[in-house]
py3Dmol code that shows the C-alpha trace and the ligand (Angstrom):
import py3Dmol

protein = """\
ATOM      1  CA  UNK A   1     114.380  97.838  91.866  1.00  0.00           C
ATOM      2  CA  UNK A   2     117.854  96.728  93.988  1.00  0.00           C
ATOM      3  CA  UNK A   3     116.577  96.761  97.370  1.00  0.00           C
ATOM      4  CA  UNK A   4     118.335  97.856 100.534  1.00  0.00           C
ATOM      5  CA  UNK A   5     118.345  95.413 103.279  1.00  0.00           C
ATOM      6  CA  UNK A   6     117.876  95.692 107.218  1.00  0.00           C
ATOM      7  CA  UNK A   7     120.666  94.517 109.525  1.00  0.00           C
ATOM      8  CA  UNK A   8     118.653  91.257 109.858  1.00  0.00           C
ATOM      9  CA  UNK A   9     118.504  90.683 106.224  1.00  0.00           C
ATOM     10  CA  UNK A  10     114.770  91.995 105.550  1.00  0.00           C
ATOM     11  CA  UNK A  11     114.165  94.048 102.213  1.00  0.00           C
ATOM     12  CA  UNK A  12     113.470  97.524 103.181  1.00  0.00           C
ATOM     13  CA  UNK A  13     110.488  98.889 101.348  1.00  0.00           C
ATOM     14  CA  UNK A  14     111.527 102.233 100.766  1.00  0.00           C
ATOM     15  CA  UNK A  15     108.477 104.317 100.194  1.00  0.00           C
ATOM     16  CA  UNK A  16     110.615 107.692  99.518  1.00  0.00           C
ATOM     17  CA  UNK A  17     112.547 105.933  96.760  1.00  0.00           C
ATOM     18  CA  UNK A  18     109.376 104.597  95.104  1.00  0.00           C
ATOM     19  CA  UNK A  19     107.546 107.858  95.643  1.00  0.00           C
ATOM     20  CA  UNK A  20     110.472 109.930  93.938  1.00  0.00           C
ATOM     21  CA  UNK A  21     110.200 107.510  90.692  1.00  0.00           C
ATOM     22  CA  UNK A  22     106.599 107.779  90.599  1.00  0.00           C
ATOM     23  CA  UNK A  23     106.734 111.877  91.043  1.00  0.00           C
ATOM     24  CA  UNK A  24     109.460 111.845  88.309  1.00  0.00           C
ATOM     25  CA  UNK A  25     107.245 109.540  85.805  1.00  0.00           C
ATOM     26  CA  UNK A  26     104.223 111.771  86.457  1.00  0.00           C
ATOM     27  CA  UNK A  27     106.274 114.991  85.557  1.00  0.00           C
ATOM     28  CA  UNK A  28     107.345 113.077  82.483  1.00  0.00           C
ATOM     29  CA  UNK A  29     103.659 112.560  81.681  1.00  0.00           C
ATOM     30  CA  UNK A  30     102.564 116.146  82.331  1.00  0.00           C
ATOM     31  CA  UNK A  31     105.357 117.472  80.360  1.00  0.00           C
ATOM     32  CA  UNK A  32     104.697 115.272  77.604  1.00  0.00           C
ATOM     33  CA  UNK A  33     100.879 116.189  77.385  1.00  0.00           C
ATOM     34  CA  UNK A  34     101.994 119.788  77.204  1.00  0.00           C
ATOM     35  CA  UNK A  35      98.276 120.798  77.723  1.00  0.00           C
ATOM     36  CA  UNK A  36      96.458 121.884  81.045  1.00  0.00           C
ATOM     37  CA  UNK A  37      98.259 120.926  84.103  1.00  0.00           C
ATOM     38  CA  UNK A  38      96.496 118.695  86.388  1.00  0.00           C
ATOM     39  CA  UNK A  39      95.671 120.908  89.327  1.00  0.00           C
ATOM     40  CA  UNK A  40      95.132 119.672  92.957  1.00  0.00           C
ATOM     41  CA  UNK A  41      93.339 121.882  95.498  1.00  0.00           C
ATOM     42  CA  UNK A  42      93.281 121.349  99.351  1.00  0.00           C
ATOM     43  CA  UNK A  43      91.224 122.473 102.086  1.00  0.00           C
ATOM     44  CA  UNK A  44      92.885 122.384 105.639  1.00  0.00           C
ATOM     45  CA  UNK A  45      90.649 123.590 108.586  1.00  0.00           C
ATOM     46  CA  UNK A  46      92.135 124.294 112.042  1.00  0.00           C
ATOM     47  CA  UNK A  47      95.959 124.306 113.390  1.00  0.00           C
ATOM     48  CA  UNK A  48      96.642 120.340 113.681  1.00  0.00           C
ATOM     49  CA  UNK A  49     100.359 120.349 113.478  1.00  0.00           C
ATOM     50  CA  UNK A  50     100.845 117.137 111.536  1.00  0.00           C
ATOM     51  CA  UNK A  51      98.108 117.916 108.961  1.00  0.00           C
ATOM     52  CA  UNK A  52      99.857 121.367 108.161  1.00  0.00           C
ATOM     53  CA  UNK A  53     103.043 119.486 107.415  1.00  0.00           C
ATOM     54  CA  UNK A  54     101.194 116.739 105.460  1.00  0.00           C
ATOM     55  CA  UNK A  55      99.370 119.292 103.122  1.00  0.00           C
ATOM     56  CA  UNK A  56     102.792 121.348 102.765  1.00  0.00           C
ATOM     57  CA  UNK A  57     104.264 117.913 101.740  1.00  0.00           C
ATOM     58  CA  UNK A  58     101.495 117.584  99.002  1.00  0.00           C
ATOM     59  CA  UNK A  59     101.837 120.830  97.531  1.00  0.00           C
ATOM     60  CA  UNK A  60     105.577 120.360  97.466  1.00  0.00           C
ATOM     61  CA  UNK A  61     105.365 116.973  95.489  1.00  0.00           C
ATOM     62  CA  UNK A  62     102.559 118.088  93.379  1.00  0.00           C
ATOM     63  CA  UNK A  63     104.867 121.096  92.093  1.00  0.00           C
ATOM     64  CA  UNK A  64     107.786 118.467  91.525  1.00  0.00           C
ATOM     65  CA  UNK A  65     105.529 116.392  89.551  1.00  0.00           C
ATOM     66  CA  UNK A  66     104.662 119.392  87.300  1.00  0.00           C
ATOM     67  CA  UNK A  67     101.282 119.698  88.662  1.00  0.00           C
ATOM     68  CA  UNK A  68      99.480 122.739  89.858  1.00  0.00           C
ATOM     69  CA  UNK A  69      98.330 123.039  93.529  1.00  0.00           C
ATOM     70  CA  UNK A  70      96.201 125.628  95.542  1.00  0.00           C
ATOM     71  CA  UNK A  71      94.823 125.431  98.883  1.00  0.00           C
ATOM     72  CA  UNK A  72      92.486 127.166 101.425  1.00  0.00           C
ATOM     73  CA  UNK A  73      93.404 127.525 105.159  1.00  0.00           C
ATOM     74  CA  UNK A  74      90.703 127.911 107.622  1.00  0.00           C
ATOM     75  CA  UNK A  75      90.937 128.373 111.117  1.00  0.00           C
ATOM     76  CA  UNK A  76      89.658 125.900 113.624  1.00  0.00           C
ATOM     77  CA  UNK A  77      86.824 128.164 114.438  1.00  0.00           C
ATOM     78  CA  UNK A  78      85.487 128.166 111.012  1.00  0.00           C
ATOM     79  CA  UNK A  79      81.760 127.343 110.578  1.00  0.00           C
ATOM     80  CA  UNK A  80      80.341 124.293 108.740  1.00  0.00           C
ATOM     81  CA  UNK A  81      79.164 126.631 105.938  1.00  0.00           C
ATOM     82  CA  UNK A  82      82.646 128.406 105.535  1.00  0.00           C
ATOM     83  CA  UNK A  83      84.061 124.958 104.823  1.00  0.00           C
ATOM     84  CA  UNK A  84      81.231 123.657 102.782  1.00  0.00           C
ATOM     85  CA  UNK A  85      81.609 127.134 100.806  1.00  0.00           C
ATOM     86  CA  UNK A  86      85.522 126.153 100.095  1.00  0.00           C
ATOM     87  CA  UNK A  87      84.940 122.669  98.957  1.00  0.00           C
ATOM     88  CA  UNK A  88      81.915 123.973  96.820  1.00  0.00           C
ATOM     89  CA  UNK A  89      84.021 126.625  95.206  1.00  0.00           C
ATOM     90  CA  UNK A  90      86.732 123.836  94.259  1.00  0.00           C
ATOM     91  CA  UNK A  91      83.826 121.413  93.129  1.00  0.00           C
ATOM     92  CA  UNK A  92      82.643 124.211  90.842  1.00  0.00           C
ATOM     93  CA  UNK A  93      85.926 125.193  89.474  1.00  0.00           C
ATOM     94  CA  UNK A  94      86.770 123.648  86.007  1.00  0.00           C
ATOM     95  CA  UNK A  95      90.378 124.483  86.491  1.00  0.00           C
ATOM     96  CA  UNK A  96      90.737 122.336  89.695  1.00  0.00           C
ATOM     97  CA  UNK A  97      90.910 118.437  89.100  1.00  0.00           C
ATOM     98  CA  UNK A  98      91.504 116.971  92.543  1.00  0.00           C
ATOM     99  CA  UNK A  99      89.953 117.944  96.177  1.00  0.00           C
ATOM    100  CA  UNK A 100      91.717 116.971  99.404  1.00  0.00           C
ATOM    101  CA  UNK A 101      89.575 117.673 102.537  1.00  0.00           C
ATOM    102  CA  UNK A 102      92.619 117.315 104.959  1.00  0.00           C
ATOM    103  CA  UNK A 103      91.501 114.864 107.602  1.00  0.00           C
ATOM    104  CA  UNK A 104      90.611 115.221 110.810  1.00  0.00           C
ATOM    105  CA  UNK A 105      88.907 118.383 110.491  1.00  0.00           C
ATOM    106  CA  UNK A 106      87.686 120.012 114.041  1.00  0.00           C
ATOM    107  CA  UNK A 107      85.029 117.722 115.816  1.00  0.00           C
ATOM    108  CA  UNK A 108      82.433 120.264 115.765  1.00  0.00           C
ATOM    109  CA  UNK A 109      82.182 120.107 112.164  1.00  0.00           C
ATOM    110  CA  UNK A 110      80.594 117.289 109.963  1.00  0.00           C
ATOM    111  CA  UNK A 111      82.962 115.973 107.513  1.00  0.00           C
ATOM    112  CA  UNK A 112      80.664 113.588 105.847  1.00  0.00           C
ATOM    113  CA  UNK A 113      78.711 116.592 104.831  1.00  0.00           C
ATOM    114  CA  UNK A 114      81.776 118.281 103.419  1.00  0.00           C
ATOM    115  CA  UNK A 115      82.760 115.131 101.751  1.00  0.00           C
ATOM    116  CA  UNK A 116      79.597 114.641 100.038  1.00  0.00           C
ATOM    117  CA  UNK A 117      80.265 118.004  98.281  1.00  0.00           C
ATOM    118  CA  UNK A 118      82.969 116.560  96.290  1.00  0.00           C
ATOM    119  CA  UNK A 119      82.447 115.179  92.851  1.00  0.00           C
ATOM    120  CA  UNK A 120      83.252 111.527  92.512  1.00  0.00           C
ATOM    121  CA  UNK A 121      85.663 112.576  89.637  1.00  0.00           C
ATOM    122  CA  UNK A 122      87.495 115.013  91.899  1.00  0.00           C
ATOM    123  CA  UNK A 123      87.527 113.004  95.056  1.00  0.00           C
ATOM    124  CA  UNK A 124      91.302 112.110  94.980  1.00  0.00           C
ATOM    125  CA  UNK A 125      91.276 110.883  98.590  1.00  0.00           C
ATOM    126  CA  UNK A 126      88.698 108.173  97.383  1.00  0.00           C
ATOM    127  CA  UNK A 127      86.667 108.732 100.713  1.00  0.00           C
ATOM    128  CA  UNK A 128      83.180 109.791  99.246  1.00  0.00           C
ATOM    129  CA  UNK A 129      80.381 107.389  99.370  1.00  0.00           C
ATOM    130  CA  UNK A 130      80.491 107.180  95.665  1.00  0.00           C
ATOM    131  CA  UNK A 131      84.050 106.524  95.333  1.00  0.00           C
ATOM    132  CA  UNK A 132      83.827 103.762  98.248  1.00  0.00           C
ATOM    133  CA  UNK A 133      80.784 102.549  96.426  1.00  0.00           C
ATOM    134  CA  UNK A 134      82.677 102.317  93.215  1.00  0.00           C
ATOM    135  CA  UNK A 135      85.501 100.411  94.687  1.00  0.00           C
ATOM    136  CA  UNK A 136      83.193  97.904  96.611  1.00  0.00           C
ATOM    137  CA  UNK A 137      81.351  97.288  93.194  1.00  0.00           C
ATOM    138  CA  UNK A 138      84.738  97.070  91.267  1.00  0.00           C
ATOM    139  CA  UNK A 139      83.884 100.011  89.153  1.00  0.00           C
ATOM    140  CA  UNK A 140      86.545 102.675  87.794  1.00  0.00           C
ATOM    141  CA  UNK A 141      87.050 105.361  90.364  1.00  0.00           C
ATOM    142  CA  UNK A 142      89.318 106.713  92.853  1.00  0.00           C
ATOM    143  CA  UNK A 143      91.077 104.337  95.296  1.00  0.00           C
ATOM    144  CA  UNK A 144      91.945 105.651  98.703  1.00  0.00           C
ATOM    145  CA  UNK A 145      95.586 106.792  98.769  1.00  0.00           C
ATOM    146  CA  UNK A 146      97.188 105.011 101.596  1.00  0.00           C
ATOM    147  CA  UNK A 147      95.880 101.545 100.885  1.00  0.00           C
ATOM    148  CA  UNK A 148      96.699 102.148  97.356  1.00  0.00           C
ATOM    149  CA  UNK A 149     100.155 103.177  98.186  1.00  0.00           C
ATOM    150  CA  UNK A 150     100.528  99.871  99.961  1.00  0.00           C
ATOM    151  CA  UNK A 151      99.512  97.843  96.940  1.00  0.00           C
ATOM    152  CA  UNK A 152     102.086  99.912  94.890  1.00  0.00           C
ATOM    153  CA  UNK A 153     104.857  98.905  97.480  1.00  0.00           C
ATOM    154  CA  UNK A 154     103.730  95.404  97.329  1.00  0.00           C
ATOM    155  CA  UNK A 155     103.933  95.306  93.356  1.00  0.00           C
ATOM    156  CA  UNK A 156     107.262  97.424  93.147  1.00  0.00           C
ATOM    157  CA  UNK A 157     109.008  95.064  95.443  1.00  0.00           C
ATOM    158  CA  UNK A 158     107.489  91.838  93.760  1.00  0.00           C
ATOM    159  CA  UNK A 159     105.691  90.445  96.916  1.00  0.00           C
ATOM    160  CA  UNK A 160     103.312  88.009  95.596  1.00  0.00           C
ATOM    161  CA  UNK A 161      99.798  88.185  96.706  1.00  0.00           C
ATOM    162  CA  UNK A 162      97.781  85.612  94.711  1.00  0.00           C
ATOM    163  CA  UNK A 163      96.930  82.838  96.970  1.00  0.00           C
ATOM    164  CA  UNK A 164      99.008  84.323  99.878  1.00  0.00           C
ATOM    165  CA  UNK A 165      97.442  84.949 103.337  1.00  0.00           C
ATOM    166  CA  UNK A 166      97.077  88.644 104.299  1.00  0.00           C
ATOM    167  CA  UNK A 167      95.954  90.185 107.635  1.00  0.00           C
ATOM    168  CA  UNK A 168      94.975  93.759 107.788  1.00  0.00           C
ATOM    169  CA  UNK A 169      94.866  95.232 111.278  1.00  0.00           C
ATOM    170  CA  UNK A 170      92.502  98.211 111.551  1.00  0.00           C
ATOM    171  CA  UNK A 171      88.940  98.571 109.983  1.00  0.00           C
ATOM    172  CA  UNK A 172      88.532 102.254 109.346  1.00  0.00           C
ATOM    173  CA  UNK A 173      87.173 103.337 106.093  1.00  0.00           C
ATOM    174  CA  UNK A 174      90.075 105.336 105.500  1.00  0.00           C
ATOM    175  CA  UNK A 175      92.696 102.583 105.593  1.00  0.00           C
ATOM    176  CA  UNK A 176      91.850  98.914 106.999  1.00  0.00           C
ATOM    177  CA  UNK A 177      88.620  98.501 105.042  1.00  0.00           C
ATOM    178  CA  UNK A 178      89.767  99.443 101.642  1.00  0.00           C
ATOM    179  CA  UNK A 179      93.074  97.812 102.330  1.00  0.00           C
ATOM    180  CA  UNK A 180      91.169  94.643 102.981  1.00  0.00           C
ATOM    181  CA  UNK A 181      89.171  94.963  99.647  1.00  0.00           C
ATOM    182  CA  UNK A 182      92.228  95.729  97.691  1.00  0.00           C
ATOM    183  CA  UNK A 183      94.246  92.607  98.920  1.00  0.00           C
ATOM    184  CA  UNK A 184      90.906  90.478  98.516  1.00  0.00           C
ATOM    185  CA  UNK A 185      91.013  91.920  94.739  1.00  0.00           C
ATOM    186  CA  UNK A 186      94.722  91.004  94.511  1.00  0.00           C
ATOM    187  CA  UNK A 187      93.727  87.274  95.293  1.00  0.00           C
ATOM    188  CA  UNK A 188      95.059  87.360  98.680  1.00  0.00           C
ATOM    189  CA  UNK A 189      93.124  85.415 101.396  1.00  0.00           C
ATOM    190  CA  UNK A 190      92.416  88.181 103.727  1.00  0.00           C
ATOM    191  CA  UNK A 191      91.606  88.440 107.335  1.00  0.00           C
ATOM    192  CA  UNK A 192      90.884  91.851 108.726  1.00  0.00           C
ATOM    193  CA  UNK A 193      91.542  92.169 112.523  1.00  0.00           C
ATOM    194  CA  UNK A 194      90.557  95.112 114.953  1.00  0.00           C
ATOM    195  CA  UNK A 195      90.535  96.059 118.795  1.00  0.00           C
ATOM    196  CA  UNK A 196      87.922  93.276 119.484  1.00  0.00           C
ATOM    197  CA  UNK A 197      90.230  90.519 118.008  1.00  0.00           C
ATOM    198  CA  UNK A 198      90.562  87.855 120.695  1.00  0.00           C
ATOM    199  CA  UNK A 199      94.356  86.815 119.988  1.00  0.00           C
ATOM    200  CA  UNK A 200      96.219  89.306 117.579  1.00  0.00           C
ATOM    201  CA  UNK A 201      99.350  87.201 117.790  1.00  0.00           C
ATOM    202  CA  UNK A 202      97.140  84.046 116.412  1.00  0.00           C
ATOM    203  CA  UNK A 203      95.115  86.125 113.904  1.00  0.00           C
ATOM    204  CA  UNK A 204      98.889  87.299 112.298  1.00  0.00           C
ATOM    205  CA  UNK A 205     101.246  84.581 112.843  1.00  0.00           C
ATOM    206  CA  UNK A 206     100.362  82.292 109.807  1.00  0.00           C
ATOM    207  CA  UNK A 207     100.159  85.393 107.411  1.00  0.00           C
ATOM    208  CA  UNK A 208     102.418  85.980 104.617  1.00  0.00           C
ATOM    209  CA  UNK A 209     101.604  89.799 104.515  1.00  0.00           C
ATOM    210  CA  UNK A 210     100.726  91.758 107.617  1.00  0.00           C
ATOM    211  CA  UNK A 211      99.424  95.364 107.013  1.00  0.00           C
ATOM    212  CA  UNK A 212      99.084  97.377 110.302  1.00  0.00           C
ATOM    213  CA  UNK A 213      97.083 100.398 110.204  1.00  0.00           C
ATOM    214  CA  UNK A 214      96.051 100.872 113.974  1.00  0.00           C
ATOM    215  CA  UNK A 215      98.118 103.891 115.401  1.00  0.00           C
ATOM    216  CA  UNK A 216      99.467 101.994 118.666  1.00  0.00           C
ATOM    217  CA  UNK A 217     103.213 102.292 118.849  1.00  0.00           C
ATOM    218  CA  UNK A 218     105.085  99.019 118.491  1.00  0.00           C
ATOM    219  CA  UNK A 219     102.055  96.835 118.795  1.00  0.00           C
ATOM    220  CA  UNK A 220     103.519  94.324 116.371  1.00  0.00           C
ATOM    221  CA  UNK A 221     106.547  92.485 117.759  1.00  0.00           C
ATOM    222  CA  UNK A 222     108.342  89.322 116.476  1.00  0.00           C
ATOM    223  CA  UNK A 223     105.660  86.903 117.782  1.00  0.00           C
ATOM    224  CA  UNK A 224     103.158  87.964 115.189  1.00  0.00           C
ATOM    225  CA  UNK A 225     105.309  87.685 112.317  1.00  0.00           C
ATOM    226  CA  UNK A 226     105.910  84.434 110.311  1.00  0.00           C
ATOM    227  CA  UNK A 227     109.685  84.200 109.500  1.00  0.00           C
ATOM    228  CA  UNK A 228     110.176  85.541 106.073  1.00  0.00           C
ATOM    229  CA  UNK A 229     106.605  87.440 106.307  1.00  0.00           C
ATOM    230  CA  UNK A 230     106.179  91.064 104.514  1.00  0.00           C
ATOM    231  CA  UNK A 231     105.219  93.592 107.204  1.00  0.00           C
ATOM    232  CA  UNK A 232     103.692  96.842 105.925  1.00  0.00           C
ATOM    233  CA  UNK A 233     103.368  99.855 108.714  1.00  0.00           C
ATOM    234  CA  UNK A 234     100.892 102.276 108.260  1.00  0.00           C
ATOM    235  CA  UNK A 235     100.028 103.464 111.710  1.00  0.00           C
ATOM    236  CA  UNK A 236     101.414 106.651 113.082  1.00  0.00           C
ATOM    237  CA  UNK A 237     102.258 107.459 116.505  1.00  0.00           C
ATOM    238  CA  UNK A 238     104.470 110.131 118.169  1.00  0.00           C
ATOM    239  CA  UNK A 239     106.557 108.927 121.233  1.00  0.00           C
ATOM    240  CA  UNK A 240     108.780 111.440 122.769  1.00  0.00           C
ATOM    241  CA  UNK A 241     108.521 113.952 119.671  1.00  0.00           C
ATOM    242  CA  UNK A 242     109.692 110.839 117.570  1.00  0.00           C
ATOM    243  CA  UNK A 243     107.329 109.253 114.947  1.00  0.00           C
ATOM    244  CA  UNK A 244     106.969 105.522 115.592  1.00  0.00           C
ATOM    245  CA  UNK A 245     105.006 102.868 113.906  1.00  0.00           C
ATOM    246  CA  UNK A 246     102.718 100.083 114.760  1.00  0.00           C
ATOM    247  CA  UNK A 247     105.553  97.618 114.302  1.00  0.00           C
ATOM    248  CA  UNK A 248     108.609  97.348 116.677  1.00  0.00           C
ATOM    249  CA  UNK A 249     110.926  97.737 113.601  1.00  0.00           C
ATOM    250  CA  UNK A 250     114.249  96.883 115.584  1.00  0.00           C
ATOM    251  CA  UNK A 251     112.661  93.490 116.677  1.00  0.00           C
ATOM    252  CA  UNK A 252     110.552  92.568 113.326  1.00  0.00           C
ATOM    253  CA  UNK A 253     113.295  93.346 110.652  1.00  0.00           C
ATOM    254  CA  UNK A 254     115.177  90.235 112.302  1.00  0.00           C
ATOM    255  CA  UNK A 255     112.184  87.945 111.401  1.00  0.00           C
ATOM    256  CA  UNK A 256     110.522  89.638 108.503  1.00  0.00           C
ATOM    257  CA  UNK A 257     111.510  88.906 104.829  1.00  0.00           C
ATOM    258  CA  UNK A 258     110.435  92.526 103.837  1.00  0.00           C
ATOM    259  CA  UNK A 259     109.547  95.475 105.807  1.00  0.00           C
ATOM    260  CA  UNK A 260     108.738  99.305 105.503  1.00  0.00           C
ATOM    261  CA  UNK A 261     110.250 101.923 107.777  1.00  0.00           C
ATOM    262  CA  UNK A 262     108.468 104.265 109.782  1.00  0.00           C
ATOM    263  CA  UNK A 263     108.785 106.956 108.704  1.00  0.00           C
ATOM    264  CA  UNK A 264     109.748 106.626 105.137  1.00  0.00           C
ATOM    265  CA  UNK A 265     107.631 103.745 103.847  1.00  0.00           C
ATOM    266  CA  UNK A 266     103.778 104.169 103.597  1.00  0.00           C
ATOM    267  CA  UNK A 267     103.684 107.978 104.209  1.00  0.00           C
ATOM    268  CA  UNK A 268     105.324 109.081 101.066  1.00  0.00           C
ATOM    269  CA  UNK A 269     103.397 106.438  99.193  1.00  0.00           C
ATOM    270  CA  UNK A 270     100.115 108.222 100.273  1.00  0.00           C
ATOM    271  CA  UNK A 271     101.302 111.356  98.630  1.00  0.00           C
ATOM    272  CA  UNK A 272     102.577 109.510  95.441  1.00  0.00           C
ATOM    273  CA  UNK A 273      98.994 107.997  95.112  1.00  0.00           C
ATOM    274  CA  UNK A 274      97.278 111.173  95.654  1.00  0.00           C
ATOM    275  CA  UNK A 275      99.224 112.625  92.602  1.00  0.00           C
ATOM    276  CA  UNK A 276      98.574 109.787  90.665  1.00  0.00           C
ATOM    277  CA  UNK A 277      94.771 110.018  91.624  1.00  0.00           C
ATOM    278  CA  UNK A 278      94.762 113.666  90.486  1.00  0.00           C
ATOM    279  CA  UNK A 279      96.323 112.914  87.116  1.00  0.00           C
ATOM    280  CA  UNK A 280      93.803 110.448  86.796  1.00  0.00           C
ATOM    281  CA  UNK A 281      90.985 112.755  88.015  1.00  0.00           C
ATOM    282  CA  UNK A 282      92.089 115.275  85.145  1.00  0.00           C
ATOM    283  CA  UNK A 283      91.694 112.335  82.700  1.00  0.00           C
ATOM    284  CA  UNK A 284      88.097 111.525  83.974  1.00  0.00           C
ATOM    285  CA  UNK A 285      87.144 115.008  83.560  1.00  0.00           C
ATOM    286  CA  UNK A 286      88.361 115.249  79.744  1.00  0.00           C
ATOM    287  CA  UNK A 287      91.114 117.797  80.663  1.00  0.00           C
ATOM    288  CA  UNK A 288      94.164 115.383  80.265  1.00  0.00           C
ATOM    289  CA  UNK A 289      94.991 113.074  77.480  1.00  0.00           C
ATOM    290  CA  UNK A 290      94.364 109.363  78.278  1.00  0.00           C
ATOM    291  CA  UNK A 291      96.996 106.917  79.580  1.00  0.00           C
TER     292      UNK A 291
END
"""
ligand_1 = """\
48
LIG
P 91.289 104.763 113.218
O 90.212 104.973 112.476
O 91.615 105.019 114.480
O 91.333 103.068 113.322
C 92.130 102.372 114.025
C 91.724 100.798 113.873
O 92.645 100.198 114.493
C 90.372 100.801 114.152
O 89.721 99.591 113.509
C 90.516 99.879 115.812
O 89.717 98.902 116.050
C 91.884 99.315 115.549
N 92.492 99.076 116.702
C 92.928 99.894 117.817
N 93.532 99.267 118.688
C 93.787 98.215 118.345
C 94.469 96.964 118.962
N 94.919 97.168 120.014
N 94.511 95.833 118.329
C 94.073 95.947 116.798
N 93.316 96.791 116.450
C 93.161 97.801 117.178
O 92.618 105.033 112.349
P 92.995 105.221 110.746
O 92.493 106.435 110.341
O 92.493 103.699 110.196
O 94.577 105.324 110.904
C 95.267 104.075 111.359
C 96.571 104.683 111.497
O 97.282 104.883 110.427
C 96.827 105.831 112.435
O 97.858 105.707 113.230
C 97.012 106.906 111.290
O 97.828 108.140 111.939
C 97.849 106.078 110.487
N 97.786 106.896 109.070
C 98.812 106.608 108.352
C 98.885 107.011 106.940
C 100.040 106.818 106.220
O 100.297 107.476 105.116
N 101.089 106.307 106.712
C 97.680 107.286 106.458
C 96.318 107.478 107.190
C 96.728 107.130 108.479
P 88.108 99.100 116.032
O 87.557 99.472 114.692
O 87.483 97.932 116.851
O 88.111 100.595 117.237
"""
view = py3Dmol.view(width=600, height=400)
view.addModel(protein, "pdb")
view.setStyle({"model": 0}, {"cartoon": {"style": "trace"}})
view.addModel(ligand_1, "xyz")
view.setStyle({"model": 1}, {"stick": {}})
view.zoomTo()
view.show()
């Protein structure tokens, strides 16, 4: 990759460009196989606007990758049984290889019970107990898309992790915890910070790599960042109808060695990894040739 740079000279880690390369590669793989196309199925409950946008993009990019996709949309008033039936039908359908339950679902519903219906092979979001257990044990399985996308960005931009110090901010099962595990597996000495961390600047300022997955606009400023460090922004906040990350981009880009934009960094990579996982799901189910 011949990277663009920010005005301050940091490498701009372009998630859209990398996503497009991955989508093109997947399309080549799907066309070369000439057989059944991997199929992603989504279940969307309620009228959360960002969720609708994310799901639309997932279908659009699946199509660009030459894959099939289908989706069920249920109203926010849907019962637990209706949501479970939708996921259960995809679980039983041999033409569906990957199932994505778009989170969050309305608070009145039990997301855990719905996720538990997704077979591990079809769990392309990597969020079920089985997938999380496999990740923890180092066994083959699906890895959550957002942290996996961060690892792909680090690899693509040649960011060394071995022996480096990394800090992940956030400890959710969706992002922070699997991200911490993936960085440890990539040989980084990794700290996980969270809302009870006493001094976040102190926790971050010796890090070679910072991944922030919080959702507090512009939480991370130049004081948190060692000169030359890599800063990856996962957090999404809406400020005056604009999307803003956890990282104060304008200030931090002047200090960082590499940085992701928000939007245009980790979001597109989440979709790219979802599609990678769907092809892998079809392989696990014996419906697609091995890599
Ligand atoms: P979450 O479940 O709300 O977790 C947020 C984490 O941030 C928690 O662990 C929380 O600590 C920690 N935190 C909150 N305030 C903090 C503070 N002031 N200092 C340090 N840590 C703090 O959210 P999530 O699902 O992990 O998502 C995190 C963010 O990433 C959200 O903005 C979400 O929209 C975004 N996201 C982006 C993508 C993408 O593709 N870019 C994908 C998924 C999610 P405690 O555990 O102590 O409460």
